[in-house]
N, C-alpha and C positions, 0 to 999 in steps of 0.2 A: 308287187309279185300279187301274181293270181290265184295262188292256191287258196282253194275254198273262198273265193272271195264273189263268186257269181250267186245271184240270187235267182231263186225259180221264177222264169219270166213270168208275166204276164200275158194273157194270151191276144192275139189281135183281136180289134172290134167286129166280130163275125156272132151272128144270131145262131147258137146250135140248134140242129134240125130245120133251119131254112133252105129249102130246096133251091131258092132264087139266090142265096147267098152260094151256097154249094157250088151252082153252074158258073157265078162269078168268080168263085176262086179257079175251077177248073179253067174258064177262059182265060183268066190271068197266067195260070201255069203251062198252058198251051202255047201264049205268047212268048214265054221264057224260053220255052224247048224248040219253038221254031228259030232262034238262033244257033242251034245245033246242027249238026248233020241228021238226016231223016232217020237214019237206024233208030234215034233217041225220041222218036214221038211217043207219045203215051198211049198205053192201052188200055191202062187202067191209072188212076191217080188217089192215093190215100193220104190226107194228112193226119200226121203224127200228134197224139196228144202232147202239146208243148210243155206240160207240166211236168213230163216225165224228167225234163234234163234241166240243166243249171245253167247253159251257156246263154240263152236269152236268143237261140237261132230257132228258125222257122222250117221246118223238115217235113216233105214229101216223099212219099215212097212211090215211085214211078216202076211200071212195069211196061217194057218195051221192046221189040225185037232184037234189040242189043243185048238185053238183060235185066237184071232188076237194078235199080240208080236209087239214090237220095239225091233228091233237088233241095238244097241249103240255101237259105235266105241268110245272111249275117245278120245280126243285130244293128238297127239305126243306131249312128255314131261309134261304129266298132272301130275295128282295126283299118289301118291305113290300106288300100289296095296295094301298095308296092310291099308291105309288111305280107299281106295275103300270098300275092303271088311268090315271093319271097317262100313261105311254107310249102306251096305247091310245089316249087324246084325241090326242097327238102325230100318231100314226101316221095316224088320222081326218083330222085336220086337214091333213097334208100329202098326202094323198089327194085331197082336196077342193079343192086347190089345183093337181092334175095330177100329181102325183109317183105313176105308176101302178105303179112298182117296189117298195113298200111293200105288206105284208100288214095289214089292220086286222082285229082278232078282233071273230067275230060275238057279238051281244047275245043270251043265254040267254031264256027264258019271262019273267025276271023282271026283264029289260031291264039285267042287268049282264054285263059281258064275262068274267068270273070265275066259275068255280064251284070251292067249297071242300069237297073231299072226301078222305078217309083221310089227314087232314095235310098234303094238297099243293093246290096251286092248280093249276087248270087252264083253258084256253082252247084254243077252236079259231077257226082263221082258214083264208084260201083257199092251197092248195097253188100256190107259184108257180113259173113256168114257167122253164126255161132248168139251165143246168150252171155250178158253178164251174170252170172249165176255162181262165183266162187264161194260167196256167204254160205249158200244153200249145199254146194258140195266142196267144201273144202279138203284140202288133200295136198299130202308132200309133193305128188308128181304134176298135178297142178301149181303148185309154187314155183317147181322146178322149171316148168314151161315159161312162165311168168316172166322169171328170172332170165331164162334164155332169148326170150323173145326181145326185152327190155335190151340186154346187152347186143344183140343182134343191131338192133337199130342203131345204139350208141356207135359200134363200130363203123356202122354205115356214115350216121351224121357227121363224125370225125372227120372226114374226107369233104364234105361238102361245101363248095365254093359258089357263094350266093352272087348274084347281078350285083352290081355296084351300088343301085339303089336299095337294096336290102342288107346290105352288109351291117347296118348298124344294128340290126337285130340278130343276123345270122352270120357268126364269125368263128374263128378257132385263135386261140392263144394259149403259148404254152406255160407262161407262168403270169397270174394275174388275179385280183381279188376278185370274190364273187359279187356279183352285182345285186343278187337277192339277198345276200347278207347285209349290205349295208342300207336297201333299202326297209328289211325289217327291222334293222335295229332304229332307224330314225322314226319307224311309224311306232315303236315303243316308246321312245322317248317323248312323241307327241302325245302319245297316250297319258305317260307319267304326268307331262306338264299342263295337260287340260283336258283330253279326251276322257278319263275316267269321271272327272267331278261333271263334265256335259252328259255323259250318259246316265251318271248316277241320277241328277237332277230330272232328266226327260222322265226316267223310268218310274221315281218316286212319284211325278205328276200323273202318270198313266194310270188307266184302269188295272186292276189286278186280274191277271190271266196266266195262261201256261207260260205264254212269252216272257213277262213280266216276271215270274219264278224264275225262269232259267237265267233272266239277266242279271237278277239279285244275287244268284249263284256265281255266275260269272265273275261278276264284280268281286265277290270274296274273295274266289279263287285267284284271280288276277294280281290282286295286289299283292299275295303270296309268291307268285312265282315270277312275275314280270323282273324283277333286280337280278333273280340268277338268270334268267332266259337273256338280259340283256347285257350282262357279264360275259355269258357264254359267244352269242353272237360278237361283241367288242373285239373277243380273243379270234374268234374265227377270221374276221375283218383283215387281221395280218396275215393271214395264210395266203400264199401264193400259190394257185394250184391251176391243171390246164383247165380251158374253159372250151365250150364247144355247142355247137346246137343239143337242146335239151326239149324235151315235151312239157316240163314244169307242171304239168296237172293230170299227170297220168294216175287212176286210182281203181278202185273196184269195178265201177259202172261203165270205164272206158277201156277194158280189158273183156273182149267175147270167146268163151270157150266152148269148142264142140268135144263133146268128151273132155279127154286131159290135154286135148291141144288147144294154145291160143291159135283161133282162125281170125280175130280182128283187135287191131290197135286204131280204136276212134277216136274223134274229136280232139285234134291236135292244136287246137286254135290258140292255146297260149304258148305255144313254142318260141324259144328264144334262147340266145346262148347263155350258157350259166354253166356250172361243174354239174359232173352226173350225178353226184350227192342229193342233187334236190328230187330228181326221177326216182331215187332209190326211197328216200325217207318218204316220199309223196305216195307211193306205189307200197310198201311195206306198213306204212301207218296205216293206210287204208285196209289191207288184207289183213293184218295179223296184229294187228293194235299193239298192245302190252306185251305180247307173247315173247319172252327172250330167247326161247330154244329156237322158235320159228324165225325168228328175225336172224340167228346166228346160221340157221340151216340155209336160208335164202340168200344171206350175204356170200356163205361160203359157194353156192350155185352161182351166183353171180361172178365171182372171184374166179372160176374156172376158166373163163373167156376175159374178162378184166381184172387182174389183181388189184387190189385195194392198199394202197398207201394208211400208216396210223393217221396220218393228218385226214385223208380222206374218210374213212372209218368216222373219226371224228366229227368230222363236216356233217356226214349223214344224220349222225346223234343231233348235232344242233339245229337244222333242218327240222328234222322232227318234234323236235321241242318247241321250237319256234312257230311250227305250223298248228301243232296244239292248242298253245296261248292265243294266236291271232284268228285262227281260223273261225270262229262264232262271231270276234268283233265285227265283221262288215254287215253281216245280217242283221245285227244288234242295232248297229248305227244306223242301217237303212231303215228299220221299222221306226226307231225313237228319236233319231235325229233327222231323217228326209222325210217321214212319215208314208215311205214305200208299204204297199200292201202284195202278200204273195200269194200267186194263184192258187198254190197247195200250201198253205200252211203248214200241214202236217209232216209233209215232208221235211222242211226247212228245220222244223222243231226234233225231229229222230236225227237230222244231220247233226244240231246244236248237241242234242243229249250226246251223242256218240262223242262229241270231243269234250264234254264237260267230263265223262267218265275218265275219260285219258288224262285230263286236265289234274282231276282230283289225286289221280295215280301218282303224278308228275309231283304234287306238291307234297305229298306223303314220304317223297323219296329224298326230298328237300333235308 
């Protein structure tokens, strides 16, 4: 499960402020864009600060005669091209059914939405308007708009039929166990068997800093919550509910607002078939944390489009609780067990702190 598992990406090896390097970058981007129709040739190229995102993608903002576009290079060793093309088909299908908030990649001169160059996979897509600023301007109107948008995407995605080579990731089932439930349950079992002790040993031998303080707190809280969450996942693994393509990583920063209207639903790279509860848990946990009244309000707003059964509502909570437990884990494992360095560690610390606050609340309720 990819929920909150992406680290802050390290920048590509460029010397900031180097005019020679900037020219090389612009030339490289121009070569990629030459694979597309002339109207996509760049009038202006701006490389975004990669540290703002968590997906590991390299993104350029391209101004052309056709409009403003994002040129995206998927991270090295990313998803299989067949899965990415399946995702592109899903987004095109959603747009055709009126989900205007999704950005559908443009086909190149060969009719493919992907360009393979320099060991990476590239695509261009319309630049979506709006700002991810729900935290700054929360309101019930905006929360309703978010639920309306998510429900519209789910309704469209439920009728998507993927090509044969993408059907292992994008499918519909009338009744089946949730893949993410099984994956999360196995992850907690591995954590209980060996992961906790390995991380504890690594943290104990590391220098004391903000990360190690959070890691120690996480280890303490996870011991108190892991058995409960595992029991909840085990019970949920017996549920057989409808599965369909879902976003799986729809959270605050992937929802763009213009006023009270959602105008962008971006970065669908984690999309795969599961139960819609995984999207509801991810988005609501991100937007309203542990505000029970806002959870109730949002779920009622979503249910006006897609009524939720008792089992589905229970699964939303299971996904939220297991996400709260597991979300900080990959960052901590990558730092202490793999030795990864983060380009912007403060952003990672903020994300871990946000989840630890929710994990404390979960432990207090047990």
